[in-house]
PDB file with SEQRES, HELIX, SHEET and CRYST1 records, atoms N, CA, C and O in Angstrom:
SEQRES   1 A   65  UNK UNK UNK UNK UNK UNK UNK UNK UNK UNK UNK UNK UNK          
SEQRES   2 A   65  UNK UNK UNK UNK UNK UNK UNK UNK UNK UNK UNK UNK UNK          
SEQRES   3 A   65  UNK UNK UNK UNK UNK UNK UNK UNK UNK UNK UNK UNK UNK          
SEQRES   4 A   65  UNK UNK UNK UNK UNK UNK UNK UNK UNK UNK UNK UNK UNK          
SEQRES   5 A   65  UNK UNK UNK UNK UNK UNK UNK UNK UNK UNK UNK UNK UNK          
HELIX    1 AA1 UNK A    3  UNK A   25  1                                  23    
HELIX    2 AA2 UNK A   28  UNK A   30  5                                   3    
HELIX    3 AA3 UNK A   31  UNK A   39  1                                   9    
HELIX    4 AA4 UNK A   40  UNK A   42  5                                   3    
HELIX    5 AA5 UNK A   46  UNK A   64  1                                  19    
CRYST1    1.000    1.000    1.000  90.00  90.00  90.00 P 1           1          
ATOM      1  N   UNK A   1       0.852  -1.142  -0.002  1.00  0.00           N  
ATOM      2  CA  UNK A   1       0.032   0.047   0.023  1.00  0.00           C  
ATOM      3  C   UNK A   1       0.909   1.235  -0.031  1.00  0.00           C  
ATOM      4  O   UNK A   1       1.776   1.404   0.827  1.00  0.00           O  
ATOM      5  N   UNK A   2       0.719   2.071  -1.009  1.00  0.00           N  
ATOM      6  CA  UNK A   2       1.535   3.203  -1.146  1.00  0.00           C  
ATOM      7  C   UNK A   2       0.827   4.500  -0.679  1.00  0.00           C  
ATOM      8  O   UNK A   2      -0.344   4.442  -0.304  1.00  0.00           O  
ATOM      9  N   UNK A   3       1.493   5.640  -0.693  1.00  0.00           N  
ATOM     10  CA  UNK A   3       0.907   6.851  -0.213  1.00  0.00           C  
ATOM     11  C   UNK A   3      -0.294   7.237  -0.955  1.00  0.00           C  
ATOM     12  O   UNK A   3      -1.222   7.729  -0.314  1.00  0.00           O  
ATOM     13  N   UNK A   4      -0.402   7.078  -2.235  1.00  0.00           N  
ATOM     14  CA  UNK A   4      -1.542   7.288  -3.021  1.00  0.00           C  
ATOM     15  C   UNK A   4      -2.778   6.610  -2.611  1.00  0.00           C  
ATOM     16  O   UNK A   4      -3.855   7.206  -2.630  1.00  0.00           O  
ATOM     17  N   UNK A   5      -2.657   5.305  -2.217  1.00  0.00           N  
ATOM     18  CA  UNK A   5      -3.759   4.545  -1.796  1.00  0.00           C  
ATOM     19  C   UNK A   5      -4.319   5.088  -0.430  1.00  0.00           C  
ATOM     20  O   UNK A   5      -5.525   5.150  -0.191  1.00  0.00           O  
ATOM     21  N   UNK A   6      -3.320   5.481   0.453  1.00  0.00           N  
ATOM     22  CA  UNK A   6      -3.698   5.973   1.755  1.00  0.00           C  
ATOM     23  C   UNK A   6      -4.489   7.295   1.558  1.00  0.00           C  
ATOM     24  O   UNK A   6      -5.516   7.531   2.195  1.00  0.00           O  
ATOM     25  N   UNK A   7      -3.960   8.142   0.646  1.00  0.00           N  
ATOM     26  CA  UNK A   7      -4.691   9.431   0.422  1.00  0.00           C  
ATOM     27  C   UNK A   7      -6.074   9.235  -0.222  1.00  0.00           C  
ATOM     28  O   UNK A   7      -7.023   9.968   0.057  1.00  0.00           O  
ATOM     29  N   UNK A   8      -6.150   8.210  -1.101  1.00  0.00           N  
ATOM     30  CA  UNK A   8      -7.404   7.933  -1.680  1.00  0.00           C  
ATOM     31  C   UNK A   8      -8.450   7.393  -0.663  1.00  0.00           C  
ATOM     32  O   UNK A   8      -9.632   7.729  -0.735  1.00  0.00           O  
ATOM     33  N   UNK A   9      -7.976   6.548   0.283  1.00  0.00           N  
ATOM     34  CA  UNK A   9      -8.877   6.003   1.305  1.00  0.00           C  
ATOM     35  C   UNK A   9      -9.306   7.197   2.203  1.00  0.00           C  
ATOM     36  O   UNK A   9     -10.481   7.359   2.533  1.00  0.00           O  
ATOM     37  N   UNK A  10      -8.307   8.016   2.578  1.00  0.00           N  
ATOM     38  CA  UNK A  10      -8.717   9.209   3.346  1.00  0.00           C  
ATOM     39  C   UNK A  10      -9.702  10.115   2.746  1.00  0.00           C  
ATOM     40  O   UNK A  10     -10.561  10.651   3.446  1.00  0.00           O  
ATOM     41  N   UNK A  11      -9.613  10.318   1.433  1.00  0.00           N  
ATOM     42  CA  UNK A  11     -10.579  11.093   0.755  1.00  0.00           C  
ATOM     43  C   UNK A  11     -11.954  10.398   0.815  1.00  0.00           C  
ATOM     44  O   UNK A  11     -12.943  11.103   1.015  1.00  0.00           O  
ATOM     45  N   UNK A  12     -12.084   9.112   0.661  1.00  0.00           N  
ATOM     46  CA  UNK A  12     -13.265   8.408   0.673  1.00  0.00           C  
ATOM     47  C   UNK A  12     -13.933   8.525   2.055  1.00  0.00           C  
ATOM     48  O   UNK A  12     -15.144   8.726   2.151  1.00  0.00           O  
ATOM     49  N   UNK A  13     -13.127   8.397   3.120  1.00  0.00           N  
ATOM     50  CA  UNK A  13     -13.640   8.418   4.475  1.00  0.00           C  
ATOM     51  C   UNK A  13     -14.164   9.875   4.749  1.00  0.00           C  
ATOM     52  O   UNK A  13     -15.219   9.992   5.372  1.00  0.00           O  
ATOM     53  N   UNK A  14     -13.556  10.882   4.362  1.00  0.00           N  
ATOM     54  CA  UNK A  14     -13.953  12.266   4.533  1.00  0.00           C  
ATOM     55  C   UNK A  14     -15.254  12.497   3.770  1.00  0.00           C  
ATOM     56  O   UNK A  14     -16.200  13.083   4.297  1.00  0.00           O  
ATOM     57  N   UNK A  15     -15.289  12.028   2.524  1.00  0.00           N  
ATOM     58  CA  UNK A  15     -16.469  12.234   1.689  1.00  0.00           C  
ATOM     59  C   UNK A  15     -17.720  11.520   2.318  1.00  0.00           C  
ATOM     60  O   UNK A  15     -18.816  12.081   2.315  1.00  0.00           O  
ATOM     61  N   UNK A  16     -17.534  10.271   2.857  1.00  0.00           N  
ATOM     62  CA  UNK A  16     -18.663   9.587   3.522  1.00  0.00           C  
ATOM     63  C   UNK A  16     -19.078  10.353   4.785  1.00  0.00           C  
ATOM     64  O   UNK A  16     -20.263  10.503   5.080  1.00  0.00           O  
ATOM     65  N   UNK A  17     -18.096  10.817   5.500  1.00  0.00           N  
ATOM     66  CA  UNK A  17     -18.521  11.597   6.767  1.00  0.00           C  
ATOM     67  C   UNK A  17     -19.299  12.905   6.367  1.00  0.00           C  
ATOM     68  O   UNK A  17     -20.277  13.284   7.012  1.00  0.00           O  
ATOM     69  N   UNK A  18     -18.822  13.560   5.289  1.00  0.00           N  
ATOM     70  CA  UNK A  18     -19.509  14.774   4.806  1.00  0.00           C  
ATOM     71  C   UNK A  18     -20.908  14.441   4.377  1.00  0.00           C  
ATOM     72  O   UNK A  18     -21.835  15.149   4.774  1.00  0.00           O  
ATOM     73  N   UNK A  19     -21.118  13.433   3.611  1.00  0.00           N  
ATOM     74  CA  UNK A  19     -22.522  13.055   3.129  1.00  0.00           C  
ATOM     75  C   UNK A  19     -23.337  12.699   4.362  1.00  0.00           C  
ATOM     76  O   UNK A  19     -24.477  13.146   4.484  1.00  0.00           O  
ATOM     77  N   UNK A  20     -22.799  11.919   5.267  1.00  0.00           N  
ATOM     78  CA  UNK A  20     -23.594  11.508   6.469  1.00  0.00           C  
ATOM     79  C   UNK A  20     -23.970  12.761   7.295  1.00  0.00           C  
ATOM     80  O   UNK A  20     -25.098  12.855   7.778  1.00  0.00           O  
ATOM     81  N   UNK A  21     -23.096  13.659   7.449  1.00  0.00           N  
ATOM     82  CA  UNK A  21     -23.393  14.906   8.239  1.00  0.00           C  
ATOM     83  C   UNK A  21     -24.360  15.740   7.489  1.00  0.00           C  
ATOM     84  O   UNK A  21     -25.216  16.360   8.119  1.00  0.00           O  
ATOM     85  N   UNK A  22     -24.300  15.809   6.190  1.00  0.00           N  
ATOM     86  CA  UNK A  22     -25.235  16.660   5.481  1.00  0.00           C  
ATOM     87  C   UNK A  22     -26.681  16.052   5.501  1.00  0.00           C  
ATOM     88  O   UNK A  22     -27.679  16.771   5.564  1.00  0.00           O  
ATOM     89  N   UNK A  23     -26.733  14.700   5.443  1.00  0.00           N  
ATOM     90  CA  UNK A  23     -28.059  14.000   5.600  1.00  0.00           C  
ATOM     91  C   UNK A  23     -28.664  14.227   6.979  1.00  0.00           C  
ATOM     92  O   UNK A  23     -29.871  14.438   7.099  1.00  0.00           O  
ATOM     93  N   UNK A  24     -27.792  14.183   8.081  1.00  0.00           N  
ATOM     94  CA  UNK A  24     -28.255  14.391   9.388  1.00  0.00           C  
ATOM     95  C   UNK A  24     -28.736  15.803   9.614  1.00  0.00           C  
ATOM     96  O   UNK A  24     -29.778  16.013  10.236  1.00  0.00           O  
ATOM     97  N   UNK A  25     -27.979  16.794   9.110  1.00  0.00           N  
ATOM     98  CA  UNK A  25     -28.326  18.157   9.259  1.00  0.00           C  
ATOM     99  C   UNK A  25     -29.682  18.496   8.540  1.00  0.00           C  
ATOM    100  O   UNK A  25     -30.584  19.098   9.122  1.00  0.00           O  
ATOM    101  N   UNK A  26     -29.760  18.109   7.355  1.00  0.00           N  
ATOM    102  CA  UNK A  26     -30.962  18.506   6.545  1.00  0.00           C  
ATOM    103  C   UNK A  26     -32.067  17.521   6.716  1.00  0.00           C  
ATOM    104  O   UNK A  26     -32.988  17.608   5.904  1.00  0.00           O  
ATOM    105  N   UNK A  27     -32.132  16.625   7.608  1.00  0.00           N  
ATOM    106  CA  UNK A  27     -33.173  15.663   7.842  1.00  0.00           C  
ATOM    107  C   UNK A  27     -34.412  16.570   8.434  1.00  0.00           C  
ATOM    108  O   UNK A  27     -34.220  17.330   9.383  1.00  0.00           O  
ATOM    109  N   UNK A  28     -35.545  16.449   7.878  1.00  0.00           N  
ATOM    110  CA  UNK A  28     -36.675  17.278   8.215  1.00  0.00           C  
ATOM    111  C   UNK A  28     -37.145  16.942   9.632  1.00  0.00           C  
ATOM    112  O   UNK A  28     -37.815  17.769  10.251  1.00  0.00           O  
ATOM    113  N   UNK A  29     -36.816  15.744  10.176  1.00  0.00           N  
ATOM    114  CA  UNK A  29     -37.291  15.373  11.506  1.00  0.00           C  
ATOM    115  C   UNK A  29     -36.479  16.139  12.566  1.00  0.00           C  
ATOM    116  O   UNK A  29     -36.877  16.156  13.731  1.00  0.00           O  
ATOM    117  N   UNK A  30     -35.428  16.729  12.222  1.00  0.00           N  
ATOM    118  CA  UNK A  30     -34.591  17.420  13.202  1.00  0.00           C  
ATOM    119  C   UNK A  30     -34.799  18.910  13.201  1.00  0.00           C  
ATOM    120  O   UNK A  30     -34.111  19.664  13.890  1.00  0.00           O  
ATOM    121  N   UNK A  31     -35.801  19.326  12.380  1.00  0.00           N  
ATOM    122  CA  UNK A  31     -36.076  20.815  12.290  1.00  0.00           C  
ATOM    123  C   UNK A  31     -36.548  21.350  13.672  1.00  0.00           C  
ATOM    124  O   UNK A  31     -36.104  22.430  14.065  1.00  0.00           O  
ATOM    125  N   UNK A  32     -37.410  20.655  14.409  1.00  0.00           N  
ATOM    126  CA  UNK A  32     -37.844  21.171  15.702  1.00  0.00           C  
ATOM    127  C   UNK A  32     -36.662  21.378  16.658  1.00  0.00           C  
ATOM    128  O   UNK A  32     -36.495  22.402  17.322  1.00  0.00           O  
ATOM    129  N   UNK A  33     -35.861  20.310  16.663  1.00  0.00           N  
ATOM    130  CA  UNK A  33     -34.645  20.376  17.569  1.00  0.00           C  
ATOM    131  C   UNK A  33     -33.743  21.553  17.243  1.00  0.00           C  
ATOM    132  O   UNK A  33     -33.272  22.240  18.150  1.00  0.00           O  
ATOM    133  N   UNK A  34     -33.489  21.802  15.931  1.00  0.00           N  
ATOM    134  CA  UNK A  34     -32.690  22.937  15.540  1.00  0.00           C  
ATOM    135  C   UNK A  34     -33.301  24.245  15.817  1.00  0.00           C  
ATOM    136  O   UNK A  34     -32.597  25.193  16.165  1.00  0.00           O  
ATOM    137  N   UNK A  35     -34.631  24.350  15.673  1.00  0.00           N  
ATOM    138  CA  UNK A  35     -35.309  25.572  16.024  1.00  0.00           C  
ATOM    139  C   UNK A  35     -35.200  25.863  17.470  1.00  0.00           C  
ATOM    140  O   UNK A  35     -35.043  27.021  17.855  1.00  0.00           O  
ATOM    141  N   UNK A  36     -35.279  24.837  18.311  1.00  0.00           N  
ATOM    142  CA  UNK A  36     -35.108  25.103  19.772  1.00  0.00           C  
ATOM    143  C   UNK A  36     -33.707  25.555  20.021  1.00  0.00           C  
ATOM    144  O   UNK A  36     -33.498  26.446  20.846  1.00  0.00           O  
ATOM    145  N   UNK A  37     -32.774  25.016  19.383  1.00  0.00           N  
ATOM    146  CA  UNK A  37     -31.313  25.328  19.611  1.00  0.00           C  
ATOM    147  C   UNK A  37     -31.143  26.836  19.150  1.00  0.00           C  
ATOM    148  O   UNK A  37     -30.387  27.588  19.763  1.00  0.00           O  
ATOM    149  N   UNK A  38     -31.859  27.242  18.071  1.00  0.00           N  
ATOM    150  CA  UNK A  38     -31.729  28.678  17.585  1.00  0.00           C  
ATOM    151  C   UNK A  38     -32.226  29.697  18.626  1.00  0.00           C  
ATOM    152  O   UNK A  38     -31.757  30.835  18.657  1.00  0.00           O  
ATOM    153  N   UNK A  39     -33.154  29.292  19.455  1.00  0.00           N  
ATOM    154  CA  UNK A  39     -33.697  30.218  20.489  1.00  0.00           C  
ATOM    155  C   UNK A  39     -32.855  30.222  21.809  1.00  0.00           C  
ATOM    156  O   UNK A  39     -33.095  31.057  22.682  1.00  0.00           O  
ATOM    157  N   UNK A  40     -31.899  29.317  21.948  1.00  0.00           N  
ATOM    158  CA  UNK A  40     -31.140  29.265  23.175  1.00  0.00           C  
ATOM    159  C   UNK A  40     -30.488  30.566  23.552  1.00  0.00           C  
ATOM    160  O   UNK A  40     -30.567  30.938  24.723  1.00  0.00           O  
ATOM    161  N   UNK A  41     -29.807  31.335  22.601  1.00  0.00           N  
ATOM    162  CA  UNK A  41     -29.169  32.570  23.068  1.00  0.00           C  
ATOM    163  C   UNK A  41     -30.228  33.654  23.676  1.00  0.00           C  
ATOM    164  O   UNK A  41     -29.840  34.540  24.437  1.00  0.00           O  
ATOM    165  N   UNK A  42     -31.460  33.533  23.322  1.00  0.00           N  
ATOM    166  CA  UNK A  42     -32.413  34.438  23.716  1.00  0.00           C  
ATOM    167  C   UNK A  42     -33.226  33.922  24.853  1.00  0.00           C  
ATOM    168  O   UNK A  42     -34.197  34.598  25.195  1.00  0.00           O  
ATOM    169  N   UNK A  43     -32.950  32.773  25.506  1.00  0.00           N  
ATOM    170  CA  UNK A  43     -33.708  32.235  26.586  1.00  0.00           C  
ATOM    171  C   UNK A  43     -33.876  33.155  27.756  1.00  0.00           C  
ATOM    172  O   UNK A  43     -34.922  33.118  28.403  1.00  0.00           O  
ATOM    173  N   UNK A  44     -32.865  34.013  28.078  1.00  0.00           N  
ATOM    174  CA  UNK A  44     -32.912  34.875  29.184  1.00  0.00           C  
ATOM    175  C   UNK A  44     -33.725  36.165  29.013  1.00  0.00           C  
ATOM    176  O   UNK A  44     -34.055  36.845  29.985  1.00  0.00           O  
ATOM    177  N   UNK A  45     -34.040  36.483  27.745  1.00  0.00           N  
ATOM    178  CA  UNK A  45     -34.718  37.688  27.414  1.00  0.00           C  
ATOM    179  C   UNK A  45     -36.098  37.288  26.758  1.00  0.00           C  
ATOM    180  O   UNK A  45     -36.146  36.918  25.585  1.00  0.00           O  
ATOM    181  N   UNK A  46     -37.157  37.371  27.518  1.00  0.00           N  
ATOM    182  CA  UNK A  46     -38.510  36.912  26.941  1.00  0.00           C  
ATOM    183  C   UNK A  46     -38.908  37.647  25.811  1.00  0.00           C  
ATOM    184  O   UNK A  46     -39.498  37.051  24.910  1.00  0.00           O  
ATOM    185  N   UNK A  47     -38.647  39.003  25.708  1.00  0.00           N  
ATOM    186  CA  UNK A  47     -39.135  39.817  24.630  1.00  0.00           C  
ATOM    187  C   UNK A  47     -38.347  39.363  23.274  1.00  0.00           C  
ATOM    188  O   UNK A  47     -38.954  39.222  22.212  1.00  0.00           O  
ATOM    189  N   UNK A  48     -37.034  39.162  23.393  1.00  0.00           N  
ATOM    190  CA  UNK A  48     -36.237  38.727  22.234  1.00  0.00           C  
ATOM    191  C   UNK A  48     -36.712  37.321  21.804  1.00  0.00           C  
ATOM    192  O   UNK A  48     -36.888  37.031  20.621  1.00  0.00           O  
ATOM    193  N   UNK A  49     -36.901  36.495  22.790  1.00  0.00           N  
ATOM    194  CA  UNK A  49     -37.409  35.062  22.454  1.00  0.00           C  
ATOM    195  C   UNK A  49     -38.702  35.072  21.703  1.00  0.00           C  
ATOM    196  O   UNK A  49     -38.913  34.296  20.771  1.00  0.00           O  
ATOM    197  N   UNK A  50     -39.571  35.967  22.123  1.00  0.00           N  
ATOM    198  CA  UNK A  50     -40.937  36.100  21.461  1.00  0.00           C  
ATOM    199  C   UNK A  50     -40.748  36.618  20.117  1.00  0.00           C  
ATOM    200  O   UNK A  50     -41.458  36.173  19.215  1.00  0.00           O  
ATOM    201  N   UNK A  51     -39.824  37.557  19.864  1.00  0.00           N  
ATOM    202  CA  UNK A  51     -39.637  38.098  18.569  1.00  0.00           C  
ATOM    203  C   UNK A  51     -39.093  37.065  17.624  1.00  0.00           C  
ATOM    204  O   UNK A  51     -39.567  36.959  16.493  1.00  0.00           O  
ATOM    205  N   UNK A  52     -38.056  36.254  18.074  1.00  0.00           N  
ATOM    206  CA  UNK A  52     -37.511  35.162  17.289  1.00  0.00           C  
ATOM    207  C   UNK A  52     -38.606  34.147  16.954  1.00  0.00           C  
ATOM    208  O   UNK A  52     -38.716  33.772  15.786  1.00  0.00           O  
ATOM    209  N   UNK A  53     -39.392  33.698  17.867  1.00  0.00           N  
ATOM    210  CA  UNK A  53     -40.467  32.813  17.647  1.00  0.00           C  
ATOM    211  C   UNK A  53     -41.458  33.296  16.542  1.00  0.00           C  
ATOM    212  O   UNK A  53     -41.860  32.538  15.659  1.00  0.00           O  
ATOM    213  N   UNK A  54     -41.808  34.535  16.641  1.00  0.00           N  
ATOM    214  CA  UNK A  54     -42.690  35.146  15.602  1.00  0.00           C  
ATOM    215  C   UNK A  54     -42.055  35.193  14.238  1.00  0.00           C  
ATOM    216  O   UNK A  54     -42.720  34.979  13.225  1.00  0.00           O  
ATOM    217  N   UNK A  55     -40.771  35.472  14.210  1.00  0.00           N  
ATOM    218  CA  UNK A  55     -40.023  35.472  12.924  1.00  0.00           C  
ATOM    219  C   UNK A  55     -39.957  34.127  12.333  1.00  0.00           C  
ATOM    220  O   UNK A  55     -40.068  33.975  11.117  1.00  0.00           O  
ATOM    221  N   UNK A  56     -39.776  33.119  13.163  1.00  0.00           N  
ATOM    222  CA  UNK A  56     -39.696  31.668  12.678  1.00  0.00           C  
ATOM    223  C   UNK A  56     -41.019  31.217  12.224  1.00  0.00           C  
ATOM    224  O   UNK A  56     -41.093  30.508  11.220  1.00  0.00           O  
ATOM    225  N   UNK A  57     -42.102  31.574  12.894  1.00  0.00           N  
ATOM    226  CA  UNK A  57     -43.514  31.241  12.474  1.00  0.00           C  
ATOM    227  C   UNK A  57     -43.851  31.930  11.120  1.00  0.00           C  
ATOM    228  O   UNK A  57     -44.481  31.355  10.233  1.00  0.00           O  
ATOM    229  N   UNK A  58     -43.399  33.163  11.030  1.00  0.00           N  
ATOM    230  CA  UNK A  58     -43.672  33.808   9.759  1.00  0.00           C  
ATOM    231  C   UNK A  58     -42.871  33.231   8.610  1.00  0.00           C  
ATOM    232  O   UNK A  58     -43.364  33.139   7.486  1.00  0.00           O  
ATOM    233  N   UNK A  59     -41.655  32.848   8.887  1.00  0.00           N  
ATOM    234  CA  UNK A  59     -40.829  32.158   7.845  1.00  0.00           C  
ATOM    235  C   UNK A  59     -41.409  30.775   7.381  1.00  0.00           C  
ATOM    236  O   UNK A  59     -41.364  30.395   6.211  1.00  0.00           O  
ATOM    237  N   UNK A  60     -41.950  30.072   8.400  1.00  0.00           N  
ATOM    238  CA  UNK A  60     -42.433  28.703   8.142  1.00  0.00           C  
ATOM    239  C   UNK A  60     -43.798  28.830   7.296  1.00  0.00           C  
ATOM    240  O   UNK A  60     -44.144  28.006   6.450  1.00  0.00           O  
ATOM    241  N   UNK A  61     -44.489  29.933   7.634  1.00  0.00           N  
ATOM    242  CA  UNK A  61     -45.817  30.182   6.861  1.00  0.00           C  
ATOM    243  C   UNK A  61     -45.448  30.553   5.425  1.00  0.00           C  
ATOM    244  O   UNK A  61     -46.114  30.092   4.498  1.00  0.00           O  
ATOM    245  N   UNK A  62     -44.447  31.341   5.210  1.00  0.00           N  
ATOM    246  CA  UNK A  62     -44.112  31.724   3.826  1.00  0.00           C  
ATOM    247  C   UNK A  62     -43.515  30.590   3.113  1.00  0.00           C  
ATOM    248  O   UNK A  62     -43.664  30.542   1.892  1.00  0.00           O  
ATOM    249  N   UNK A  63     -42.858  29.675   3.719  1.00  0.00           N  
ATOM    250  CA  UNK A  63     -42.254  28.433   3.060  1.00  0.00           C  
ATOM    251  C   UNK A  63     -43.398  27.539   2.684  1.00  0.00           C  
ATOM    252  O   UNK A  63     -43.288  26.925   1.622  1.00  0.00           O  
ATOM    253  N   UNK A  64     -44.465  27.380   3.393  1.00  0.00           N  
ATOM    254  CA  UNK A  64     -45.530  26.517   3.072  1.00  0.00           C  
ATOM    255  C   UNK A  64     -46.332  26.998   1.900  1.00  0.00           C  
ATOM    256  O   UNK A  64     -46.984  26.177   1.255  1.00  0.00           O  
ATOM    257  N   UNK A  65     -46.334  28.280   1.574  1.00  0.00           N  
ATOM    258  CA  UNK A  65     -47.101  28.721   0.426  1.00  0.00           C  
ATOM    259  C   UNK A  65     -46.439  28.561  -0.872  1.00  0.00           C  
ATOM    260  O   UNK A  65     -47.013  28.907  -1.904  1.00  0.00           O  
TER     261      UNK A  65                                                      
END                                                                             
């Protein structure tokens, strides 16, 4: 096994990891979890949290149309 084969296998491993991560991130079942994580920085400020929730609701309504 030479250096070219090792580099090729490394490329394949990184490509598989990238595809797996992309599938995990863009899975529609994880949307609720990611939306909750989006609101975490605003958890201490109820006014800001409410504003973010309204913006997300507005965005989801516009995406449905």
